[in-house]
All heavy atoms as a GROMACS GRO file, in nm:
protein
  643
    1MET      N    1   7.137  11.550  15.923
    1MET     CA    2   7.114  11.418  15.868
    1MET      C    3   6.978  11.368  15.913
    1MET      O    4   6.934  11.395  16.023
    1MET     CB    5   7.225  11.324  15.912
    1MET     CG    6   7.208  11.186  15.859
    1MET     SD    7   7.361  11.098  15.874
    1MET     CE    8   7.318  10.960  15.777
    2LEU      N    9   6.915  11.295  15.827
    2LEU     CA   10   6.782  11.244  15.855
    2LEU      C   11   6.787  11.130  15.954
    2LEU      O   12   6.861  11.034  15.937
    2LEU     CB   13   6.717  11.197  15.724
    2LEU     CG   14   6.575  11.145  15.733
    2LEU    CD1   15   6.481  11.256  15.775
    2LEU    CD2   16   6.532  11.087  15.601
    3GLU      N   17   6.710  11.141  16.061
    3GLU     CA   18   6.700  11.033  16.159
    3GLU      C   19   6.592  10.938  16.112
    3GLU      O   20   6.480  10.978  16.085
    3GLU     CB   21   6.662  11.091  16.296
    3GLU     CG   22   6.760  11.193  16.348
    3GLU     CD   23   6.873  11.128  16.425
    3GLU    OE1   24   6.853  11.019  16.478
    3GLU    OE2   25   6.981  11.188  16.427
    4LEU      N   26   6.624  10.810  16.102
    4LEU     CA   27   6.529  10.711  16.054
    4LEU      C   28   6.454  10.647  16.170
    4LEU      O   29   6.512  10.615  16.272
    4LEU     CB   30   6.600  10.601  15.975
    4LEU     CG   31   6.663  10.642  15.844
    4LEU    CD1   32   6.736  10.525  15.781
    4LEU    CD2   33   6.559  10.695  15.749
    5THR      N   34   6.324  10.629  16.151
    5THR     CA   35   6.245  10.556  16.248
    5THR      C   36   6.261  10.406  16.223
    5THR      O   37   6.320  10.365  16.123
    5THR     CB   38   6.097  10.596  16.238
    5THR    OG1   39   6.047  10.554  16.109
    5THR    CG2   40   6.077  10.746  16.256
    6LEU      N   41   6.207  10.327  16.312
    6LEU     CA   42   6.215  10.183  16.296
    6LEU      C   43   6.143  10.137  16.170
    6LEU      O   44   6.192  10.052  16.097
    6LEU     CB   45   6.158  10.112  16.420
    6LEU     CG   46   6.161   9.961  16.417
    6LEU    CD1   47   6.305   9.910  16.409
    6LEU    CD2   48   6.090   9.904  16.536
    7THR      N   49   6.029  10.196  16.142
    7THR     CA   50   5.952  10.160  16.022
    7THR      C   51   6.030  10.192  15.896
    7THR      O   52   6.036  10.110  15.803
    7THR     CB   53   5.818  10.235  16.021
    7THR    OG1   54   5.750  10.212  16.143
    7THR    CG2   55   5.733  10.192  15.905
    8GLN      N   56   6.092  10.308  15.891
    8GLN     CA   57   6.169  10.345  15.773
    8GLN      C   58   6.291  10.256  15.756
    8GLN      O   59   6.328  10.220  15.643
    8GLN     CB   60   6.212  10.492  15.784
    8GLN     CG   61   6.097  10.588  15.774
    8GLN     CD   62   6.137  10.730  15.808
    8GLN    OE1   63   6.234  10.752  15.880
    8GLN    NE2   64   6.062  10.827  15.759
    9THR      N   65   6.353  10.217  15.866
    9THR     CA   66   6.468  10.126  15.859
    9THR      C   67   6.426   9.990  15.805
    9THR      O   68   6.494   9.931  15.721
    9THR     CB   69   6.532  10.112  15.998
    9THR    OG1   70   6.565  10.241  16.048
    9THR    CG2   71   6.658  10.027  15.992
   10ILE      N   72   6.311   9.940  15.850
   10ILE     CA   73   6.260   9.813  15.800
   10ILE      C   74   6.227   9.821  15.652
   10ILE      O   75   6.257   9.730  15.575
   10ILE     CB   76   6.139   9.767  15.884
   10ILE    CG1   77   6.184   9.730  16.025
   10ILE    CG2   78   6.066   9.651  15.818
   10ILE    CD1   79   6.072   9.704  16.122
   11ILE      N   80   6.169   9.932  15.609
   11ILE     CA   81   6.136   9.950  15.467
   11ILE      C   82   6.263   9.953  15.383
   11ILE      O   83   6.270   9.892  15.275
   11ILE     CB   84   6.051  10.077  15.447
   11ILE    CG1   85   5.911  10.055  15.503
   11ILE    CG2   86   6.044  10.117  15.300
   11ILE    CD1   87   5.826  10.179  15.507
   12LEU      N   88   6.368  10.020  15.430
   12LEU     CA   89   6.495  10.021  15.357
   12LEU      C   90   6.559   9.883  15.354
   12LEU      O   91   6.619   9.844  15.253
   12LEU     CB   92   6.591  10.123  15.418
   12LEU     CG   93   6.570  10.267  15.377
   12LEU    CD1   94   6.664  10.358  15.455
   12LEU    CD2   95   6.591  10.285  15.229
   13ALA      N   96   6.547   9.807  15.462
   13ALA     CA   97   6.601   9.670  15.462
   13ALA      C   98   6.525   9.583  15.363
   13ALA      O   99   6.586   9.503  15.290
   13ALA     CB  100   6.591   9.612  15.603
   14LEU      N  101   6.393   9.599  15.356
   14LEU     CA  102   6.314   9.525  15.257
   14LEU      C  103   6.351   9.566  15.115
   14LEU      O  104   6.354   9.483  15.024
   14LEU     CB  105   6.165   9.544  15.282
   14LEU     CG  106   6.109   9.472  15.404
   14LEU    CD1  107   5.963   9.512  15.427
   14LEU    CD2  108   6.120   9.323  15.388
   15TYR      N  109   6.379   9.695  15.096
   15TYR     CA  110   6.422   9.742  14.964
   15TYR      C  111   6.555   9.679  14.926
   15TYR      O  112   6.574   9.636  14.811
   15TYR     CB  113   6.433   9.895  14.964
   15TYR     CG  114   6.489   9.949  14.836
   15TYR    CD1  115   6.410   9.954  14.722
   15TYR    CD2  116   6.619   9.994  14.826
   15TYR    CE1  117   6.461  10.002  14.603
   15TYR    CE2  118   6.670  10.042  14.709
   15TYR     CZ  119   6.591  10.046  14.596
   15TYR     OH  120   6.642  10.093  14.480
   16SER      N  121   6.647   9.671  15.021
   16SER     CA  122   6.777   9.609  14.992
   16SER      C  123   6.760   9.462  14.956
   16SER      O  124   6.824   9.412  14.863
   16SER     CB  125   6.869   9.620  15.113
   16SER     OG  126   6.892   9.755  15.144
   17PHE      N  127   6.674   9.393  15.030
   17PHE     CA  128   6.647   9.252  15.001
   17PHE      C  129   6.584   9.236  14.863
   17PHE      O  130   6.624   9.149  14.785
   17PHE     CB  131   6.557   9.193  15.109
   17PHE     CG  132   6.525   9.048  15.086
   17PHE    CD1  133   6.621   8.951  15.107
   17PHE    CD2  134   6.399   9.011  15.044
   17PHE    CE1  135   6.592   8.818  15.086
   17PHE    CE2  136   6.368   8.878  15.024
   17PHE     CZ  137   6.465   8.781  15.044
   18SER      N  138   6.488   9.322  14.831
   18SER     CA  139   6.422   9.312  14.701
   18SER      C  140   6.516   9.348  14.588
   18SER      O  141   6.506   9.294  14.478
   18SER     CB  142   6.297   9.400  14.696
   18SER     OG  143   6.332   9.536  14.695
   19MET      N  144   6.612   9.437  14.613
   19MET     CA  145   6.713   9.469  14.512
   19MET      C  146   6.800   9.346  14.484
   19MET      O  147   6.835   9.318  14.369
   19MET     CB  148   6.800   9.586  14.558
   19MET     CG  149   6.902   9.630  14.454
   19MET     SD  150   6.832   9.685  14.299
   19MET     CE  151   6.758   9.836  14.349
   20GLY      N  152   6.833   9.271  14.588
   20GLY     CA  153   6.908   9.148  14.569
   20GLY      C  154   6.828   9.046  14.488
   20GLY      O  155   6.882   8.977  14.402
   21LEU      N  156   6.697   9.036  14.516
   21LEU     CA  157   6.613   8.946  14.438
   21LEU      C  158   6.606   8.991  14.293
   21LEU      O  159   6.608   8.909  14.201
   21LEU     CB  160   6.472   8.942  14.497
   21LEU     CG  161   6.455   8.869  14.629
   21LEU    CD1  162   6.310   8.883  14.677
   21LEU    CD2  163   6.492   8.723  14.615
   22GLU      N  164   6.598   9.120  14.272
   22GLU     CA  165   6.591   9.174  14.137
   22GLU      C  166   6.719   9.140  14.060
   22GLU      O  167   6.714   9.103  13.943
   22GLU     CB  168   6.572   9.325  14.144
   22GLU     CG  169   6.557   9.393  14.012
   22GLU     CD  170   6.414   9.407  13.968
   22GLU    OE1  171   6.324   9.401  14.050
   22GLU    OE2  172   6.395   9.426  13.847
   23ARG      N  173   6.833   9.154  14.125
   23ARG     CA  174   6.961   9.125  14.059
   23ARG      C  175   6.981   8.976  14.035
   23ARG      O  176   7.054   8.938  13.945
   23ARG     CB  177   7.078   9.179  14.140
   23ARG     CG  178   7.077   9.328  14.155
   23ARG     CD  179   7.108   9.396  14.025
   23ARG     NE  180   7.108   9.540  14.047
   23ARG     CZ  181   7.055   9.626  13.965
   23ARG    NH1  182   6.996   9.587  13.855
   23ARG    NH2  183   7.058   9.754  13.990
   24SER      N  184   6.918   8.892  14.116
   24SER     CA  185   6.934   8.747  14.098
   24SER      C  186   6.844   8.691  13.990
   24SER      O  187   6.856   8.574  13.956
   24SER     CB  188   6.911   8.675  14.229
   24SER     OG  189   6.775   8.684  14.266
   25GLY      N  190   6.755   8.770  13.937
   25GLY     CA  191   6.675   8.724  13.824
   25GLY      C  192   6.525   8.726  13.845
   25GLY      O  193   6.450   8.699  13.753
   26ILE      N  194   6.478   8.756  13.964
   26ILE     CA  195   6.334   8.764  13.988
   26ILE      C  196   6.292   8.907  13.957
   26ILE      O  197   6.318   9.000  14.032
   26ILE     CB  198   6.300   8.726  14.133
   26ILE    CG1  199   6.348   8.584  14.162
   26ILE    CG2  200   6.151   8.740  14.158
   26ILE    CD1  201   6.335   8.544  14.306
   27ARG      N  202   6.228   8.925  13.845
   27ARG     CA  203   6.195   9.059  13.796
   27ARG      C  204   6.069   9.116  13.861
   27ARG      O  205   5.985   9.044  13.915
   27ARG     CB  206   6.173   9.056  13.645
   27ARG     CG  207   6.296   9.013  13.570
   27ARG     CD  208   6.401   9.121  13.579
   27ARG     NE  209   6.525   9.076  13.517
   27ARG     CZ  210   6.643   9.114  13.559
   27ARG    NH1  211   6.653   9.193  13.661
   27ARG    NH2  212   6.751   9.072  13.500
   28SER      N  213   6.056   9.246  13.857
   28SER     CA  214   5.940   9.323  13.900
   28SER      C  215   5.915   9.319  14.050
   28SER      O  216   5.807   9.352  14.096
   28SER     CB  217   5.813   9.277  13.828
   28SER     OG  218   5.830   9.285  13.689
   29VAL      N  219   6.015   9.284  14.129
   29VAL     CA  220   5.999   9.286  14.274
   29VAL      C  221   5.999   9.429  14.325
   29VAL      O  222   5.926   9.465  14.417
   29VAL     CB  223   6.111   9.204  14.342
   29VAL    CG1  224   6.103   9.213  14.492
   29VAL    CG2  225   6.106   9.061  14.296
   30ASN      N  226   6.079   9.514  14.263
   30ASN     CA  227   6.091   9.653  14.309
   30ASN      C  228   5.972   9.741  14.272
   30ASN      O  229   5.968   9.856  14.313
   30ASN     CB  230   6.219   9.714  14.256
   30ASN     CG  231   6.340   9.664  14.329
   30ASN    OD1  232   6.330   9.619  14.441
   30ASN    ND2  233   6.453   9.673  14.265
   31MET      N  234   5.879   9.688  14.198
   31MET     CA  235   5.761   9.768  14.163
   31MET      C  236   5.678   9.800  14.286
   31MET      O  237   5.602   9.897  14.286
   31MET     CB  238   5.676   9.696  14.058
   31MET     CG  239   5.742   9.690  13.923
   31MET     SD  240   5.642   9.609  13.802
   31MET     CE  241   5.513   9.728  13.781
   32ILE      N  242   5.693   9.723  14.390
   32ILE     CA  243   5.620   9.748  14.515
   32ILE      C  244   5.706   9.826  14.613
   32ILE      O  245   5.659   9.919  14.678
   32ILE     CB  246   5.574   9.615  14.578
   32ILE    CG1  247   5.476   9.546  14.484
   32ILE    CG2  248   5.512   9.638  14.714
   32ILE    CD1  249   5.444   9.405  14.524
   33THR      N  250   5.834   9.790  14.623
   33THR     CA  251   5.918   9.850  14.726
   33THR      C  252   5.963   9.992  14.694
   33THR      O  253   5.976  10.072  14.786
   33THR     CB  254   6.040   9.762  14.752
   33THR    OG1  255   6.111   9.743  14.630
   33THR    CG2  256   6.000   9.628  14.809
   34VAL      N  257   5.987  10.024  14.570
   34VAL     CA  258   6.036  10.159  14.535
   34VAL      C  259   5.932  10.266  14.571
   34VAL      O  260   5.966  10.364  14.638
   34VAL     CB  261   6.078  10.166  14.387
   34VAL    CG1  262   6.105  10.309  14.346
   34VAL    CG2  263   6.202  10.082  14.364
   35PRO      N  264   5.805  10.252  14.533
   35PRO     CA  265   5.709  10.354  14.576
   35PRO      C  266   5.690  10.360  14.727
   35PRO      O  267   5.668  10.468  14.782
   35PRO     CB  268   5.578  10.311  14.509
   35PRO     CG  269   5.618  10.226  14.397
   35PRO     CD  270   5.744  10.158  14.438
   36THR      N  271   5.706  10.247  14.794
   36THR     CA  272   5.694  10.246  14.939
   36THR      C  273   5.808  10.325  15.004
   36THR      O  274   5.786  10.403  15.098
   36THR     CB  275   5.696  10.100  14.992
   36THR    OG1  276   5.597  10.026  14.924
   36THR    CG2  277   5.670  10.097  15.140
   37VAL      N  278   5.929  10.307  14.953
   37VAL     CA  279   6.044  10.382  15.006
   37VAL      C  280   6.024  10.531  14.982
   37VAL      O  281   6.045  10.613  15.072
   37VAL     CB  282   6.176  10.333  14.942
   37VAL    CG1  283   6.291  10.424  14.976
   37VAL    CG2  284   6.206  10.192  14.985
   38PHE      N  285   5.983  10.569  14.863
   38PHE     CA  286   5.967  10.710  14.831
   38PHE      C  287   5.852  10.773  14.911
   38PHE      O  288   5.859  10.888  14.948
   38PHE     CB  289   5.945  10.730  14.681
   38PHE     CG  290   6.074  10.735  14.605
   38PHE    CD1  291   6.146  10.619  14.578
   38PHE    CD2  292   6.126  10.854  14.563
   38PHE    CE1  293   6.265  10.623  14.510
   38PHE    CE2  294   6.246  10.861  14.493
   38PHE     CZ  295   6.316  10.744  14.467
   39ALA      N  296   5.747  10.695  14.938
   39ALA     CA  297   5.635  10.747  15.017
   39ALA      C  298   5.673  10.762  15.164
   39ALA      O  299   5.628  10.856  15.231
   39ALA     CB  300   5.515  10.655  15.004
   40SER      N  301   5.757  10.674  15.215
   40SER     CA  302   5.790  10.682  15.357
   40SER      C  303   5.899  10.783  15.388
   40SER      O  304   5.899  10.844  15.493
   40SER     CB  305   5.831  10.544  15.410
   40SER     OG  306   5.952  10.505  15.351
   41LEU      N  307   5.994  10.801  15.297
   41LEU     CA  308   6.107  10.890  15.324
   41LEU      C  309   6.096  11.027  15.256
   41LEU      O  310   6.162  11.120  15.296
   41LEU     CB  311   6.238  10.826  15.278
   41LEU     CG  312   6.281  10.700  15.350
   41LEU    CD1  313   6.405  10.643  15.284
   41LEU    CD2  314   6.308  10.728  15.495
   42GLY      N  315   6.018  11.036  15.152
   42GLY     CA  316   6.018  11.158  15.071
   42GLY      C  317   6.117  11.143  14.958
   42GLY      O  318   6.211  11.063  14.967
   43PRO      N  319   6.101  11.219  14.851
   43PRO     CA  320   6.182  11.196  14.732
   43PRO      C  321   6.332  11.222  14.750
   43PRO      O  322   6.415  11.144  14.705
   43PRO     CB  323   6.122  11.288  14.628
   43PRO     CG  324   6.034  11.382  14.700
   43PRO     CD  325   5.999  11.320  14.830
   44MET      N  326   6.368  11.329  14.816
   44MET     CA  327   6.511  11.363  14.826
   44MET      C  328   6.585  11.263  14.915
   44MET      O  329   6.692  11.214  14.879
   44MET     CB  330   6.528  11.504  14.882
   44MET     CG  331   6.478  11.612  14.787
   44MET     SD  332   6.576  11.621  14.638
   44MET     CE  333   6.721  11.698  14.699
   45ALA      N  334   6.529  11.232  15.030
   45ALA     CA  335   6.594  11.137  15.121
   45ALA      C  336   6.595  10.998  15.062
   45ALA      O  337   6.691  10.922  15.079
   45ALA     CB  338   6.523  11.136  15.255
   46ALA      N  339   6.488  10.960  14.991
   46ALA     CA  340   6.483  10.827  14.933
   46ALA      C  341   6.591  10.810  14.828
   46ALA      O  342   6.654  10.704  14.822
   46ALA     CB  343   6.345  10.802  14.872
   47LEU      N  344   6.615  10.912  14.747
   47LEU     CA  345   6.724  10.903  14.649
   47LEU      C  346   6.859  10.892  14.718
   47LEU      O  347   6.945  10.817  14.674
   47LEU     CB  348   6.723  11.025  14.557
   47LEU     CG  349   6.622  11.022  14.444
   47LEU    CD1  350   6.624  11.153  14.368
   47LEU    CD2  351   6.649  10.907  14.352
   48GLY      N  352   6.876  10.964  14.826
   48GLY     CA  353   7.002  10.959  14.899
   48GLY      C  354   7.029  10.823  14.961
   48GLY      O  355   7.143  10.781  14.974
   49TYR      N  356   6.924  10.755  15.002
   49TYR     CA  357   6.941  10.624  15.064
   49TYR      C  358   6.941  10.510  14.962
   49TYR      O  359   7.006  10.409  14.983
   49TYR     CB  360   6.831  10.598  15.167
   49TYR     CG  361   6.853  10.669  15.298
   49TYR    CD1  362   6.773  10.774  15.336
   49TYR    CD2  363   6.957  10.631  15.382
   49TYR    CE1  364   6.794  10.841  15.455
   49TYR    CE2  365   6.979  10.696  15.501
   49TYR     CZ  366   6.897  10.801  15.538
   49TYR     OH  367   6.920  10.866  15.655
   50THR      N  368   6.868  10.524  14.853
   50THR     CA  369   6.856  10.412  14.759
   50THR      C  370   6.970  10.406  14.657
   50THR      O  371   7.006  10.298  14.612
   50THR     CB  372   6.722  10.416  14.684
   50THR    OG1  373   6.710  10.540  14.615
   50THR    CG2  374   6.607  10.397  14.779
   51GLN      N  375   7.028  10.520  14.621
   51GLN     CA  376   7.135  10.519  14.522
   51GLN      C  377   7.256  10.436  14.567
   51GLN      O  378   7.309  10.358  14.488
   51GLN     CB  379   7.178  10.660  14.485
   51GLN     CG  380   7.085  10.727  14.388
   51GLN     CD  381   7.071  10.651  14.258
   51GLN    OE1  382   6.976  10.577  14.241
   51GLN    NE2  383   7.164  10.668  14.169
   52PRO      N  384   7.303  10.449  14.692
   52PRO     CA  385   7.414  10.362  14.734
   52PRO      C  386   7.378  10.214  14.731
   52PRO      O  387   7.463  10.130  14.699
   52PRO     CB  388   7.444  10.410  14.877
   52PRO     CG  389   7.394  10.547  14.883
   52PRO     CD  390   7.275  10.551  14.793
   53ILE      N  391   7.253  10.182  14.763
   53ILE     CA  392   7.210  10.042  14.757
   53ILE      C  393   7.217   9.990  14.615
   53ILE      O  394   7.262   9.878  14.590
   53ILE     CB  395   7.067  10.028  14.816
   53ILE    CG1  396   7.069  10.061  14.965
   53ILE    CG2  397   7.013   9.888  14.793
   53ILE    CD1  398   6.931  10.072  15.027
   54VAL      N  399   7.174  10.071  14.519
   54VAL     CA  400   7.178  10.030  14.379
   54VAL      C  401   7.323  10.014  14.332
   54VAL      O  402   7.356   9.916  14.262
   54VAL     CB  403   7.103  10.133  14.291
   54VAL    CG1  404   7.123  10.107  14.144
   54VAL    CG2  405   6.955  10.133  14.325
   55VAL      N  406   7.410  10.105  14.368
   55VAL     CA  407   7.550  10.097  14.326
   55VAL      C  408   7.617   9.973  14.384
   55VAL      O  409   7.688   9.900  14.313
   55VAL     CB  410   7.626  10.226  14.368
   55VAL    CG1  411   7.776  10.209  14.350
   55VAL    CG2  412   7.575  10.344  14.288
   56ILE      N  413   7.593   9.945  14.512
   56ILE     CA  414   7.653   9.828  14.575
   56ILE      C  415   7.600   9.699  14.515
   56ILE      O  416   7.675   9.605  14.489
   56ILE     CB  417   7.632   9.833  14.727
   56ILE    CG1  418   7.717   9.945  14.787
   56ILE    CG2  419   7.669   9.700  14.792
   56ILE    CD1  420   7.686   9.976  14.931
   57SER      N  421   7.469   9.696  14.487
   57SER     CA  422   7.414   9.574  14.426
   57SER      C  423   7.467   9.554  14.284
   57SER      O  424   7.490   9.439  14.243
   57SER     CB  425   7.261   9.579  14.424
   57SER     OG  426   7.214   9.680  14.337
   58ASN      N  427   7.491   9.662  14.211
   58ASN     CA  428   7.552   9.648  14.079
   58ASN      C  429   7.695   9.596  14.090
   58ASN      O  430   7.739   9.517  14.006
   58ASN     CB  431   7.551   9.782  14.005
   58ASN     CG  432   7.415   9.816  13.950
   58ASN    OD1  433   7.333   9.729  13.930
   58ASN    ND2  434   7.392   9.943  13.927
   59CYS      N  435   7.769   9.640  14.190
   59CYS     CA  436   7.905   9.590  14.208
   59CYS      C  437   7.904   9.440  14.237
   59CYS      O  438   7.987   9.365  14.184
   59CYS     CB  439   7.974   9.664  14.322
   59CYS     SG  440   8.013   9.835  14.282
   60PHE      N  441   7.810   9.394  14.321
   60PHE     CA  442   7.800   9.250  14.348
   60PHE      C  443   7.760   9.173  14.222
   60PHE      O  444   7.809   9.063  14.198
   60PHE     CB  445   7.699   9.223  14.460
   60PHE     CG  446   7.756   9.244  14.597
   60PHE    CD1  447   7.706   9.343  14.678
   60PHE    CD2  448   7.859   9.165  14.644
   60PHE    CE1  449   7.757   9.363  14.804
   60PHE    CE2  450   7.912   9.184  14.771
   60PHE     CZ  451   7.860   9.283  14.851
   61SER      N  452   7.673   9.232  14.140
   61SER     CA  453   7.632   9.164  14.018
   61SER      C  454   7.748   9.151  13.921
   61SER      O  455   7.767   9.046  13.858
   61SER     CB  456   7.519   9.242  13.950
   61SER     OG  457   7.405   9.244  14.030
   62VAL      N  458   7.826   9.256  13.907
   62VAL     CA  459   7.942   9.251  13.817
   62VAL      C  460   8.043   9.150  13.869
   62VAL      O  461   8.101   9.073  13.790
   62VAL     CB  462   8.006   9.392  13.803
   62VAL    CG1  463   8.143   9.384  13.737
   62VAL    CG2  464   7.914   9.482  13.724
   63ALA      N  465   8.063   9.144  13.999
   63ALA     CA  466   8.157   9.047  14.055
   63ALA      C  467   8.110   8.903  14.031
   63ALA      O  468   8.190   8.814  14.004
   63ALA     CB  469   8.176   9.072  14.204
   64ARG      N  470   7.979   8.883  14.037
   64ARG     CA  471   7.924   8.747  14.021
   64ARG      C  472   7.930   8.702  13.875
   64ARG      O  473   7.962   8.590  13.844
   64ARG     CB  474   7.781   8.744  14.073
   64ARG     CG  475   7.702   8.621  14.039
   64ARG     CD  476   7.764   8.496  14.100
   64ARG     NE  477   7.687   8.378  14.072
   64ARG     CZ  478   7.707   8.297  13.968
   64ARG    NH1  479   7.800   8.324  13.882
   64ARG    NH2  480   7.632   8.191  13.950
   65TYR      N  481   7.893   8.791  13.783
   65TYR     CA  482   7.881   8.753  13.642
   65TYR      C  483   7.996   8.804  13.558
   65TYR      O  484   7.981   8.829  13.439
   65TYR     CB  485   7.748   8.806  13.587
   65TYR     CG  486   7.629   8.748  13.658
   65TYR    CD1  487   7.550   8.826  13.740
   65TYR    CD2  488   7.597   8.614  13.643
   65TYR    CE1  489   7.442   8.772  13.806
   65TYR    CE2  490   7.488   8.559  13.708
   65TYR     CZ  491   7.412   8.640  13.790
   65TYR     OH  492   7.306   8.586  13.856
   66TRP      N  493   8.114   8.818  13.617
   66TRP     CA  494   8.230   8.875  13.548
   66TRP      C  495   8.269   8.796  13.424
   66TRP      O  496   8.292   8.853  13.318
   66TRP     CB  497   8.347   8.877  13.646
   66TRP     CG  498   8.469   8.944  13.591
   66TRP    CD1  499   8.575   8.884  13.533
   66TRP    CD2  500   8.496   9.083  13.590
   66TRP    NE1  501   8.669   8.977  13.498
   66TRP    CE2  502   8.622   9.100  13.530
   66TRP    CE3  503   8.428   9.196  13.633
   66TRP    CZ2  504   8.680   9.225  13.514
   66TRP    CZ3  505   8.486   9.319  13.616
   66TRP    CH2  506   8.610   9.332  13.556
   67ARG      N  507   8.271   8.665  13.435
   67ARG     CA  508   8.316   8.582  13.322
   67ARG      C  509   8.209   8.567  13.215
   67ARG      O  510   8.241   8.536  13.101
   67ARG     CB  511   8.357   8.445  13.372
   67ARG     CG  512   8.481   8.452  13.456
   67ARG     CD  513   8.529   8.315  13.494
   67ARG     NE  514   8.649   8.326  13.574
   67ARG     CZ  515   8.677   8.251  13.678
   67ARG    NH1  516   8.592   8.158  13.714
   67ARG    NH2  517   8.788   8.268  13.744
   68ASP      N  518   8.084   8.585  13.250
   68ASP     CA  519   7.974   8.567  13.154
   68ASP      C  520   7.940   8.696  13.080
   68ASP      O  521   7.844   8.699  13.005
   68ASP     CB  522   7.849   8.517  13.228
   68ASP     CG  523   7.875   8.385  13.296
   68ASP    OD1  524   7.955   8.306  13.243
   68ASP    OD2  525   7.814   8.361  13.402
   69THR      N  526   8.016   8.800  13.101
   69THR     CA  527   7.985   8.930  13.045
   69THR      C  528   8.036   8.941  12.902
   69THR      O  529   8.146   8.897  12.871
   69THR     CB  530   8.050   9.040  13.131
   69THR    OG1  531   8.006   9.024  13.265
   69THR    CG2  532   8.012   9.177  13.083
   70ASP      N  533   7.956   9.001  12.816
   70ASP     CA  534   7.999   9.029  12.680
   70ASP      C  535   8.060   9.169  12.680
   70ASP      O  536   7.990   9.270  12.672
   70ASP     CB  537   7.879   9.021  12.585
   70ASP     CG  538   7.922   9.028  12.440
   70ASP    OD1  539   8.044   9.038  12.413
   70ASP    OD2  540   7.833   9.024  12.353
   71TRP      N  541   8.192   9.177  12.692
   71TRP     CA  542   8.262   9.303  12.711
   71TRP      C  543   8.256   9.392  12.588
   71TRP      O  544   8.266   9.513  12.599
   71TRP     CB  545   8.406   9.277  12.752
   71TRP     CG  546   8.411   9.220  12.890
   71TRP    CD1  547   8.438   9.092  12.923
   71TRP    CD2  548   8.386   9.290  13.011
   71TRP    NE1  549   8.430   9.076  13.058
   71TRP    CE2  550   8.399   9.196  13.115
   71TRP    CE3  551   8.352   9.420  13.042
   71TRP    CZ2  552   8.380   9.230  13.247
   71TRP    CZ3  553   8.334   9.455  13.175
   71TRP    CH2  554   8.347   9.361  13.275
   72HIS      N  555   8.236   9.334  12.469
   72HIS     CA  556   8.224   9.416  12.349
   72HIS      C  557   8.101   9.507  12.358
   72HIS      O  558   8.108   9.626  12.323
   72HIS     CB  559   8.215   9.326  12.226
   72HIS     CG  560   8.193   9.403  12.100
   72HIS    ND1  561   8.290   9.484  12.044
   72HIS    CD2  562   8.084   9.415  12.020
   72HIS    CE1  563   8.242   9.541  11.936
   72HIS    NE2  564   8.118   9.500  11.918
   73ILE      N  565   7.991   9.455  12.407
   73ILE     CA  566   7.869   9.535  12.420
   73ILE      C  567   7.887   9.644  12.526
   73ILE      O  568   7.847   9.759  12.506
   73ILE     CB  569   7.750   9.445  12.455
   73ILE    CG1  570   7.720   9.352  12.338
   73ILE    CG2  571   7.627   9.528  12.491
   73ILE    CD1  572   7.615   9.247  12.367
   74ILE      N  573   7.952   9.610  12.635
   74ILE     CA  574   7.973   9.709  12.741
   74ILE      C  575   8.065   9.819  12.692
   74ILE      O  576   8.041   9.937  12.720
   74ILE     CB  577   8.027   9.640  12.868
   74ILE    CG1  578   7.917   9.554  12.927
   74ILE    CG2  579   8.077   9.743  12.968
   74ILE    CD1  580   7.953   9.484  13.052
   75ARG      N  581   8.171   9.786  12.620
   75ARG     CA  582   8.259   9.889  12.568
   75ARG      C  583   8.187   9.982  12.472
   75ARG      O  584   8.207  10.103  12.476
   75ARG     CB  585   8.378   9.824  12.499
   75ARG     CG  586   8.492   9.796  12.590
   75ARG     CD  587   8.616   9.753  12.513
   75ARG     NE  588   8.658   9.627  12.575
   75ARG     CZ  589   8.658   9.509  12.518
   75ARG    NH1  590   8.624   9.497  12.392
   75ARG    NH2  591   8.695   9.403  12.582
   76SER      N  592   8.104   9.927  12.385
   76SER     CA  593   8.035  10.012  12.289
   76SER      C  594   7.934  10.104  12.357
   76SER      O  595   7.920  10.219  12.319
   76SER     CB  596   7.968   9.927  12.182
   76SER     OG  597   7.867   9.848  12.238
   77THR      N  598   7.864  10.053  12.459
   77THR     CA  599   7.770  10.140  12.530
   77THR      C  600   7.843  10.242  12.618
   77THR      O  601   7.796  10.353  12.634
   77THR     CB  602   7.672  10.058  12.617
   77THR    OG1  603   7.748   9.978  12.708
   77THR    CG2  604   7.586   9.972  12.530
   78PHE      N  605   7.959  10.205  12.670
   78PHE     CA  606   8.036  10.298  12.751
   78PHE      C  607   8.088  10.414  12.666
   78PHE      O  608   8.085  10.529  12.708
   78PHE     CB  609   8.154  10.227  12.820
   78PHE     CG  610   8.234  10.317  12.908
   78PHE    CD1  611   8.183  10.358  13.030
   78PHE    CD2  612   8.358  10.360  12.870
   78PHE    CE1  613   8.255  10.442  13.112
   78PHE    CE2  614   8.431  10.443  12.952
   78PHE     CZ  615   8.381  10.485  13.073
   79ILE      N  616   8.134  10.383  12.547
   79ILE     CA  617   8.181  10.489  12.458
   79ILE      C  618   8.067  10.583  12.421
   79ILE      O  619   8.085  10.706  12.420
   79ILE     CB  620   8.245  10.426  12.332
   79ILE    CG1  621   8.377  10.358  12.371
   79ILE    CG2  622   8.271  10.532  12.226
   79ILE    CD1  623   8.435  10.273  12.262
   80ALA      N  624   7.948  10.527  12.396
   80ALA     CA  625   7.834  10.612  12.364
   80ALA      C  626   7.793  10.696  12.485
   80ALA      O  627   7.749  10.811  12.470
   80ALA     CB  628   7.716  10.525  12.319
   81MET      N  629   7.809  10.644  12.604
   81MET     CA  630   7.772  10.716  12.725
   81MET      C  631   7.865  10.834  12.749
   81MET      O  632   7.823  10.944  12.784
   81MET     CB  633   7.775  10.623  12.845
   81MET     CG  634   7.737  10.690  12.974
   81MET     SD  635   7.752  10.581  13.115
   81MET     CE  636   7.928  10.558  13.125
   82VAL      N  637   7.995  10.811  12.725
   82VAL     CA  638   8.094  10.918  12.747
   82VAL      C  639   8.073  11.028  12.644
   82VAL      O  640   8.070  11.143  12.670
   82VAL     CB  641   8.238  10.862  12.740
   82VAL    CG1  642   8.339  10.974  12.738
   82VAL    CG2  643   8.262  10.771  12.856
   0.00000   0.00000   0.00000
């Protein structure tokens, strides 16, 4: 398993914070943090660390906007995806 340095841990924490900002409606925040994460960790490790952050942030977004969701659109895109 990859041992993270303090700098890499701080960069991942900033990425998590910026992902929350991105989900709350402030767009283009991740344009700075994503390349920084990939440059500091390398591509394989960065994907391993960032994918769970993205999945968890999507779960929080769905929980927050559950009632405002247009489920017809989601069903149609889900069927196309399958």
